[in-house]
C-alpha positions in Angstrom: -32.6 46.9 217.3 -30.0 49.2 215.9 -30.0 50.0 212.0 -26.5 48.0 211.9 -28.2 45.1 213.4 -31.1 45.2 211.0 -28.6 45.3 207.8 -26.7 42.4 209.4 -29.8 40.3 209.7 -30.9 41.1 206.1 -27.4 40.3 204.8 -27.4 37.0 206.5 -30.9 36.1 205.1 -29.8 37.2 201.6 -26.6 35.1 201.7 -28.4 31.9 202.9 -31.7 32.5 200.8 -31.2 35.0 198.3 -30.1 34.9 194.6 -27.8 37.1 192.4 -29.3 39.6 190.1 -27.9 42.3 188.0 -29.3 45.9 188.5 -28.9 48.5 185.7 -29.2 52.0 186.5 -30.0 54.3 183.5 -27.4 57.1 183.2 -28.2 58.7 180.0 -29.2 58.1 176.4 -27.4 58.4 173.0 -27.6 61.1 170.5 -30.2 59.2 168.5 -32.4 58.9 171.7 -32.5 55.0 171.2 -29.2 54.1 172.9 -29.2 53.8 176.5 -26.3 53.7 178.8 -26.3 51.8 182.1 -24.3 51.6 185.2 -24.3 48.0 186.1 -24.0 46.2 189.6 -24.5 42.7 190.9 -26.7 42.5 194.0 -27.8 39.6 196.2 -31.7 39.7 196.7 -34.7 37.9 197.8 -37.6 37.6 195.4 -41.3 36.4 195.8 -44.0 36.2 193.1 -46.8 38.6 194.0 -49.4 37.6 191.7 -50.8 39.1 188.6 -53.3 41.3 186.9 -55.3 40.4 184.0 -54.7 43.2 181.3 -57.1 42.2 178.7 -58.5 38.9 177.2 -56.7 36.6 179.6 -53.3 38.4 179.0 -51.6 38.4 182.6 -48.9 40.9 184.0 -46.6 39.2 186.6 -45.5 41.2 189.7 -42.5 40.3 191.7 -41.3 41.7 195.1 -37.5 42.0 195.2 -35.7 43.0 198.5 -32.2 44.6 198.4 -29.7 45.3 201.1 -27.9 48.5 201.2 -24.6 46.6 201.7 -24.4 45.7 198.0 -25.0 49.2 196.6 -21.7 50.6 195.3 -20.7 54.0 196.4 -21.8 56.6 194.0 -24.1 54.3 192.2 -27.0 56.8 192.1 -24.8 59.8 191.5 -24.1 58.7 188.1 -27.7 59.0 187.0 -28.5 62.0 189.1 -31.0 59.6 190.9 -31.3 57.9 194.1 -28.4 55.9 195.4 -30.5 52.7 195.6 -32.6 50.7 193.1 -35.4 53.1 191.9 -38.3 53.4 189.4 -37.2 52.8 185.8 -34.0 50.9 186.8 -33.7 47.5 185.1 -33.1 44.2 186.9 -32.0 41.1 185.2 -33.2 38.1 187.1 -34.5 34.6 185.9 -33.1 35.2 182.5 -35.0 38.3 181.6 -34.9 42.1 182.1 -37.6 43.7 183.9 -38.3 47.3 184.9 -38.8 48.4 188.6 -42.3 50.0 188.9 -42.2 50.9 192.6 -39.3 51.4 195.1 -39.7 51.6 198.9 -36.6 52.5 200.6 -36.8 51.5 204.5 -35.1 53.6 207.0 -34.4 53.2 210.6 -32.9 56.2 212.6 -32.3 57.9 209.2 -30.1 55.1 208.0 -31.1 53.1 204.9 -31.6 49.5 206.0 -33.4 47.8 203.2 -35.1 48.4 199.8 -38.3 46.9 198.6 -39.0 47.0 194.9 -41.8 45.7 192.7 -41.0 44.4 189.2 -43.5 44.1 186.5 -43.1 41.7 183.6 
């Protein structure tokens, strides 16, 4: 299978079974240190709940797996932040009515071509 075929297969799956989320990449902070500036983009993703961990006294922290296609990533998206051009640790995903932070990002390559990005959200 070629990288192009792998991306096409993922894009078809996301079109049929995915949902739209907003991804915000942090590109800087304000002078006060409290303001944050983001570059925003809409992505079609696949999500799956991955369980939870108990933090303390019955308080649960939920984990979600999110799968992105490189097709939806705008050109230059990462260059604005000086970071990776794909969803990365610290970026914010708005899904299911709430903002959650990406805690782990695993880009998948075939023949040095980015074909998929698996991310873990917490919250």
